[in-house]
C-alpha positions as CSV (number, residue, x, y, z in Angstrom):
1,M,21.7,63.4,54.9
2,G,20.3,65.9,57.3
3,A,20.8,69.6,57.8
4,A,22.9,71.1,60.6
5,I,23.7,74.8,61.4
6,T,27.4,75.5,62.1
7,D,28.7,78.3,64.4
8,S,29.2,80.5,61.3
9,G,25.5,80.1,60.4
10,R,26.2,78.0,57.3
11,T,24.0,75.0,56.6
12,T,26.0,71.7,56.3
13,Q,24.8,68.2,55.6
14,T,25.1,65.4,58.2
15,P,24.6,61.7,57.4
16,T,21.1,60.4,57.9
17,P,21.4,57.4,60.1
18,P,19.8,54.2,58.9
19,R,16.7,53.1,60.7
20,A,16.1,49.6,62.0
21,R,12.9,47.7,61.3
22,P,13.8,44.5,63.2
23,A,12.5,41.3,61.8
24,V,11.8,40.1,65.3
25,R,8.6,42.3,65.2
26,F,7.2,39.5,63.1
27,D,7.8,36.8,65.7
28,A,4.4,37.3,67.4
29,A,2.7,37.2,63.9
30,V,4.4,33.9,63.0
31,R,3.4,32.3,66.3
32,A,-0.2,33.6,65.9
33,A,-0.4,32.5,62.3
34,V,0.6,28.9,63.3
35,G,-1.7,29.0,66.3
36,Q,-4.7,30.1,64.2
37,G,-3.9,27.5,61.5
38,L,-2.9,30.0,58.8
39,L,0.3,28.1,58.5
40,S,0.0,24.4,58.9
41,E,0.5,21.1,57.2
42,S,-2.6,21.7,55.1
43,R,-1.7,25.4,54.6
44,P,2.1,25.1,54.0
45,V,2.9,28.6,52.6
46,A,1.4,32.1,53.0
47,G,2.3,35.7,52.6
48,F,1.8,38.3,55.4
49,V,1.5,42.1,55.3
50,D,2.1,44.3,58.4
51,T,-0.5,47.1,58.0
52,D,0.9,49.3,60.7
53,G,4.3,49.0,59.0
54,V,2.8,50.1,55.7
55,R,1.2,53.1,57.3
56,S,4.5,54.0,58.9
57,S,6.4,53.8,55.6
58,V,3.9,56.1,53.9
59,T,4.2,58.6,56.8
60,E,8.0,58.5,56.4
61,L,7.7,59.2,52.7
62,R,5.4,62.1,53.3
63,E,7.6,63.6,56.0
64,A,10.7,63.5,53.8
65,F,8.9,65.4,51.0
66,G,7.0,67.6,53.5
67,H,8.8,70.8,52.6
68,S,7.8,70.6,48.9
69,P,4.6,72.6,48.0
70,G,2.9,70.0,45.8
71,V,3.6,66.3,45.5
72,L,1.5,63.4,44.5
73,H,3.0,60.2,45.8
74,T,1.8,57.2,43.8
75,F,2.3,53.5,44.6
76,A,3.6,51.3,41.8
77,A,0.8,48.7,41.6
78,K,3.2,46.0,40.2
79,A,4.9,45.9,43.6
80,S,1.7,44.6,45.2
81,S,-1.1,43.9,42.8
82,L,-3.6,43.0,45.6
83,I,-6.7,45.1,45.9
84,P,-6.9,45.2,49.7
85,V,-3.3,46.4,49.9
86,L,-4.0,49.0,47.3
87,R,-7.1,50.2,49.1
88,L,-5.0,50.5,52.3
89,L,-2.6,52.7,50.5
90,A,-5.4,54.8,49.0
91,E,-6.7,55.3,52.5
92,C,-3.3,56.5,53.4
93,G,-3.6,59.2,50.8
94,M,-1.5,57.6,48.1
95,G,-2.1,57.7,44.4
96,C,-1.4,54.7,42.1
97,E,1.0,54.1,39.2
98,V,-0.2,51.4,36.8
99,A,1.5,49.8,33.8
100,S,-1.2,47.6,32.2
101,P,-5.0,47.4,31.7
102,G,-5.1,44.9,34.6
103,E,-3.4,47.2,37.0
104,L,-5.6,50.0,36.0
105,R,-8.7,47.9,36.8
106,L,-7.2,47.0,40.2
107,A,-6.5,50.7,40.9
108,V,-10.1,51.7,40.1
109,E,-11.5,48.8,42.2
110,A,-9.2,49.8,45.1
111,G,-10.8,53.2,45.1
112,F,-8.1,55.5,43.8
113,A,-9.6,58.7,42.3
114,P,-8.8,58.8,38.5
115,G,-6.8,62.0,39.0
116,T,-4.4,60.2,41.3
117,I,-3.8,57.3,38.9
118,V,-0.8,57.5,36.4
119,L,-0.6,55.1,33.4
120,D,3.0,54.3,32.4
121,S,2.8,51.2,30.2
122,P,5.5,51.2,27.4
123,A,3.1,49.3,25.0
124,K,-0.3,50.9,25.4
125,T,-2.9,49.9,22.9
126,R,-5.4,52.4,21.5
127,E,-8.1,50.9,23.6
128,E,-6.0,51.3,26.7
129,I,-5.3,54.9,25.9
130,R,-8.9,55.6,25.0
131,L,-10.1,54.2,28.4
132,A,-7.5,56.1,30.4
133,L,-8.5,59.4,28.7
134,A,-12.2,58.6,29.3
135,L,-11.5,58.0,33.0
136,G,-9.4,61.1,33.4
137,V,-6.3,59.1,34.4
138,A,-2.9,60.7,33.8
139,V,-1.0,59.2,30.9
140,N,2.8,59.3,30.3
141,A,3.4,58.6,26.7
142,D,6.5,56.4,26.2
143,S,7.4,57.6,22.7
144,I,6.7,60.3,20.0
145,D,4.7,57.6,18.1
146,E,2.5,57.2,21.2
147,L,1.9,61.0,21.3
148,R,0.6,60.7,17.7
149,R,-1.9,58.0,18.8
150,I,-3.0,60.4,21.6
151,D,-3.4,63.1,19.0
152,A,-6.0,61.0,17.3
153,L,-7.8,59.7,20.4
154,R,-7.7,62.7,22.7
155,N,-11.0,64.5,23.5
156,R,-10.6,68.2,24.4
157,D,-12.8,67.6,27.5
158,S,-10.6,64.9,28.9
159,A,-9.3,65.7,32.4
160,S,-6.2,63.5,31.9
161,V,-2.8,65.1,32.6
162,L,-0.6,64.1,29.7
163,G,3.1,63.7,29.8
164,L,6.1,62.3,27.9
165,R,8.6,59.9,29.3
166,V,12.2,60.6,28.5
167,N,15.3,58.5,29.1
168,P,18.2,60.7,30.4
169,Q,20.6,57.9,29.5
170,V,22.7,58.4,32.7
171,G,23.7,54.8,32.9
172,G,22.9,51.6,34.7
173,G,23.2,50.4,38.3
174,A,24.5,47.2,39.8
175,I,21.6,45.2,38.5
176,G,21.3,45.6,34.7
177,P,17.7,44.4,34.3
178,M,16.5,46.9,36.9
179,S,18.2,49.9,35.2
180,T,16.0,51.9,32.9
181,A,18.2,54.8,31.9
182,T,20.9,53.0,29.9
183,D,21.7,54.0,26.3
184,T,19.6,51.2,24.9
185,S,16.7,51.1,27.4
186,K,13.3,50.3,25.9
187,F,11.7,53.1,28.0
188,G,11.1,56.7,27.0
189,V,12.7,59.0,24.4
190,A,16.5,58.6,24.5
191,L,17.6,62.2,25.1
192,R,21.2,61.8,24.0
193,D,20.5,60.2,20.7
194,P,21.1,62.5,17.7
195,G,18.2,64.9,17.2
196,A,16.1,63.4,20.0
197,R,16.2,66.4,22.4
198,E,15.1,68.8,19.7
199,E,12.3,66.3,18.7
200,V,11.0,66.4,22.3
201,V,11.0,70.2,22.3
202,R,9.1,70.2,19.0
203,A,6.6,67.7,20.4
204,F,5.7,70.0,23.2
205,E,5.6,73.0,20.9
206,A,3.0,71.2,18.7
207,R,0.9,70.1,21.7
208,P,-0.1,72.8,24.2
209,W,-2.0,70.1,26.2
210,L,1.3,68.2,26.9
211,T,2.3,69.5,30.3
212,R,4.3,66.8,32.1
213,L,7.8,65.3,31.8
214,H,8.5,61.8,33.2
215,A,11.7,60.0,33.9
216,H,12.5,56.9,35.9
217,V,16.2,55.8,36.2
218,G,15.7,52.4,37.8
219,S,15.3,50.8,41.2
220,Q,17.2,48.0,42.9
221,G,20.9,48.4,42.3
222,C,20.8,52.0,41.3
223,P,22.6,54.4,43.7
224,L,20.9,57.6,44.8
225,E,23.4,59.8,42.9
226,L,22.5,58.0,39.6
227,I,18.7,58.4,40.2
228,A,19.2,62.1,41.2
229,A,21.3,62.8,38.1
230,G,18.4,61.5,35.9
231,V,15.9,63.7,37.7
232,A,18.2,66.7,37.4
233,Q,18.4,66.3,33.7
234,T,14.7,66.0,33.4
235,Y,14.3,69.3,35.4
236,E,16.8,71.0,33.1
237,L,14.8,69.8,30.0
238,A,11.6,71.2,31.5
239,E,13.3,74.5,31.9
240,E,14.6,74.4,28.4
241,I,11.2,73.6,26.9
242,N,9.5,76.4,28.8
243,E,12.2,78.9,27.9
244,R,12.0,77.9,24.2
245,L,8.2,78.1,24.1
246,G,8.1,81.4,26.1
247,T,5.5,80.0,28.4
248,R,5.2,77.7,31.4
249,Q,3.7,74.8,29.5
250,V,5.5,72.0,31.5
251,T,4.0,72.4,34.9
252,S,4.7,69.0,36.5
253,L,7.5,66.4,36.7
254,D,7.0,62.7,37.3
255,I,10.3,61.7,38.8
256,G,9.5,58.0,39.1
257,G,10.5,55.9,42.1
258,G,13.1,53.2,42.4
259,L,14.4,53.8,45.9
260,P,16.7,50.7,46.6
261,V,15.9,48.3,49.5
262,N,18.5,46.9,51.8
263,F,18.1,43.1,51.9
264,S,21.2,42.4,54.0
265,D,19.9,43.3,57.5
266,D,17.1,45.1,59.4
267,T,18.2,48.6,58.7
268,V,16.2,50.7,56.3
269,H,18.6,52.5,54.0
270,P,18.7,54.5,52.0
271,T,15.9,56.5,53.6
272,Y,13.5,58.8,51.9
273,T,15.2,61.7,53.6
274,A,18.5,60.6,52.1
275,Y,16.8,60.4,48.7
276,V,15.4,63.9,49.0
277,D,18.8,65.2,50.1
278,A,20.4,63.6,47.0
279,L,17.7,65.2,44.8
280,T,18.3,68.6,46.4
281,A,22.0,68.4,45.8
282,A,21.5,67.5,42.1
283,A,18.7,69.9,41.3
284,P,18.5,72.6,44.0
285,A,15.3,74.2,42.6
286,L,13.4,70.9,42.3
287,F,11.4,71.6,45.5
288,S,10.9,75.3,45.0
289,G,7.3,74.8,43.9
290,R,8.1,75.7,40.3
291,Y,6.8,72.3,39.3
292,T,4.4,70.0,41.0
293,L,5.9,66.5,41.5
294,V,4.8,62.9,41.1
295,T,6.6,60.0,42.7
296,E,6.2,56.3,41.9
297,F,7.5,54.3,44.8
298,G,6.7,50.6,45.2
299,R,9.2,48.1,46.7
300,S,10.6,50.6,49.3
301,L,7.1,51.1,50.8
302,L,6.3,47.4,51.3
303,A,9.4,45.2,51.2
304,K,10.2,45.3,54.9
305,N,6.6,45.3,55.9
306,G,5.9,41.7,54.8
307,F,7.2,38.2,54.9
308,I,6.5,34.7,53.6
309,G,6.0,31.8,56.0
310,A,6.5,28.2,54.7
311,R,6.5,24.7,56.3
312,V,9.5,22.4,56.1
313,E,8.3,19.3,54.5
314,Y,11.5,17.2,54.5
315,T,15.2,17.5,55.2
316,K,18.0,15.5,53.6
317,D,21.7,15.3,53.1
318,A,23.4,15.3,49.7
319,G,27.2,15.6,49.1
320,D,27.9,16.9,52.6
321,R,25.1,19.5,52.3
322,R,22.0,19.7,54.4
323,I,18.9,20.6,52.4
324,A,15.6,21.7,53.9
325,L,12.7,21.3,51.4
326,T,10.0,23.9,52.0
327,H,7.0,25.2,50.2
328,A,8.5,28.6,49.4
329,G,10.6,28.5,46.3
330,A,10.7,30.0,42.8
331,Q,6.9,30.3,42.6
332,T,7.0,33.0,45.4
333,A,10.7,34.1,45.2
334,T,11.3,34.0,41.5
335,R,13.9,36.8,41.4
336,T,15.9,35.4,44.3
337,V,16.0,31.9,42.8
338,F,17.3,33.1,39.4
339,M,19.4,36.0,40.6
340,P,20.5,35.1,44.2
341,D,23.3,37.6,44.4
342,S,21.1,40.5,43.3
343,W,18.1,39.5,45.4
344,P,19.3,37.8,48.6
345,L,16.8,37.0,51.3
346,R,17.2,36.7,55.0
347,V,15.7,33.5,56.5
348,G,14.3,32.9,59.9
349,A,13.8,29.4,61.5
350,F,10.8,28.6,63.7
351,T,9.5,25.6,65.5
352,E,6.3,23.7,64.7
353,D,4.5,25.9,67.2
354,G,5.7,29.1,65.6
355,S,8.4,30.0,68.1
356,P,11.8,31.2,67.0
357,K,14.0,28.1,66.9
358,Q,17.1,27.9,69.1
359,G,20.1,25.6,69.1
360,P,23.5,25.2,67.3
361,E,23.6,26.6,63.8
362,L,24.1,24.4,60.8
363,A,24.8,25.5,57.2
364,Q,21.6,24.5,55.2
365,D,20.2,25.1,51.8
366,I,16.6,26.3,51.9
367,A,15.0,24.8,48.8
368,G,11.5,25.1,47.4
369,P,8.9,22.7,45.9
370,C,9.5,23.5,42.2
371,C,10.7,20.6,40.0
372,F,14.1,22.0,38.9
373,A,17.5,21.8,40.6
374,G,18.0,25.6,41.0
375,D,14.9,26.1,43.1
376,V,16.9,27.2,46.2
377,V,16.1,30.5,48.0
378,A,19.2,30.4,50.3
379,H,22.5,28.6,49.9
380,G,24.5,27.4,52.9
381,R,22.6,29.6,55.3
382,K,23.6,29.1,59.0
383,L,20.4,28.4,61.0
384,P,19.3,26.2,63.9
385,E,18.9,22.7,62.4
386,L,15.6,22.5,60.7
387,A,13.3,19.4,60.8
388,E,10.1,18.3,59.3
389,G,7.2,20.4,60.6
390,D,9.3,23.5,61.3
391,F,8.7,26.7,59.5
392,V,11.0,29.1,57.7
393,V,10.3,32.8,57.2
394,L,11.6,34.8,54.2
395,Y,12.0,38.4,55.3
396,D,11.7,41.6,53.2
397,T,9.2,40.0,50.8
398,G,6.3,42.4,51.3
399,A,6.7,43.7,47.7
400,Y,6.5,41.6,44.5
401,Y,7.1,38.2,46.1
402,F,3.9,36.6,47.2
403,S,1.6,39.2,45.4
404,T,2.7,38.1,41.9
405,P,3.5,34.4,42.1
406,W,4.8,32.2,39.3
407,A,2.5,29.3,38.3
408,Y,5.3,26.9,37.6
409,N,4.3,23.2,38.2
410,S,0.7,24.4,38.5
411,L,1.5,25.3,42.2
412,P,-1.4,27.2,43.8
413,R,-1.1,30.9,44.5
414,P,-0.5,31.2,48.3
415,A,-2.9,32.8,50.6
416,V,-2.1,36.4,51.8
417,Y,-3.0,37.9,55.1
418,G,-2.8,41.4,56.6
419,F,-2.1,41.7,60.3
420,R,-1.7,44.1,63.1
421,S,-0.9,43.7,66.8
422,T,-3.3,45.3,69.2
423,A,-2.1,47.1,72.3
424,P,-1.8,46.6,75.2
425,E,-2.9,43.0,74.9
426,G,-0.5,42.2,72.2
427,E,-3.1,40.1,70.3
428,V,-2.3,39.6,66.6
429,K,-5.4,40.2,64.3
430,F,-5.4,38.8,60.8
431,A,-7.5,39.6,57.7
432,T,-7.6,37.7,54.5
433,V,-6.2,39.6,51.6
434,R,-6.3,36.7,49.1
435,E,-7.4,33.2,49.6
436,A,-5.1,30.3,48.6
437,Q,-5.9,29.1,45.1
438,T,-7.9,25.9,45.0
439,M,-7.2,22.8,42.8
440,D,-10.6,23.6,41.1
441,A,-9.4,27.1,40.2
442,I,-6.1,25.7,38.8
443,A,-8.0,23.3,36.6
444,A,-10.3,26.0,35.4
445,E,-7.4,28.3,34.5
446,S,-5.8,25.4,32.6
447,G,-8.7,25.1,30.2
448,L,-10.9,22.5,31.9
449,A,-14.1,24.0,30.3
450,H,-12.5,23.3,26.9
451,A,-10.9,19.9,27.7
452,D,-12.2,18.4,24.4
453,A,-11.3,21.3,22.2
454,L,-8.2,19.9,20.5
455,T,-9.3,16.3,20.3
456,G,-12.6,17.5,18.8
457,L,-10.7,19.1,15.9
458,G,-10.3,15.6,14.4
């Protein structure tokens, strides 16, 4: 939504039009990747990140929240656990949300200042908490029991901002596994359970150093109204705590992330502006400056700024169905393979020289290399007829897909490259983000150094 002034001087809301981020902007990158050998018979699959697109998405996020006095935008590291990508986001002024010791290490290596890192793991060990407090990383406790651990581990000199995650229990969205505010969610303190709200207030009363509330309703499949309702309830709880305690102890709200991504076409919707409008409607005072805010966006910043390219190895017909066997399957598109209706992907067809393929369209299954029947990323998709040596592109895969591959069948992790087009020449420049995993590395990860360990037990 956007604001408009009527003749009477009243402010009304007008729909925020969806923005288009056409997939054709990747055509030159595909052609250049093939031309430079980054996609080839010996390099049959790779991920690609559009650095200019990432910067543009961060700018759009900042502009949408620009009227708010104090906001720390953090990037959810799980959406792209790649140090060069994280460093690019740090350079753009983002903070980082982490949910494991590994992600915390990546965030530190990427150069995020400790004060801009937020730790949200639901199963933090004492060692993990101790390290975060020593670094000065913000910590959102996931339960009252975790607060008790922090009681024992906390040093008065720690610079960490400490908060408590609550579950407003506003319900789930269209994708159950991505909804974190259901009645039985594993995350946070369930506010509507008997006695829970009062327990939260008492927890703050007993801990003057507890200054932040955190809530995250969910991501893909959750409508803006549902997300905004959860944030509004968190705001109301902060007001209640401060009123009960007679002081402004809660000074910041971590409102999570979870902006859904449109996988059906090129348009970017909902937009960050539409999200801010929904928040404003649900909690009008949220942006008054009364509380500093923290966001935790991931997928929405990167999804449409990356793609997977994969070579077609074979085509075949089975039961009146054409099947193109490629090197991009469940190992890089796990969610799509197992939940195709919830995570559909658009597919582009390219010739062996990397040019967009033309010709009559044919319904084809785009299958992957994994050794199980369900390894199909697109069913009956109408595309120009694919042949051995062609390439397919899986769009909207800049977040999660190639950055956190599944090691099924001991398939190697794909290489990942960042790219940008130079103007006015139009040359595409690439930089290696992660090299393709070697067979030696696979063997080493699989215990090669201990090959005789079990037979040696006798």
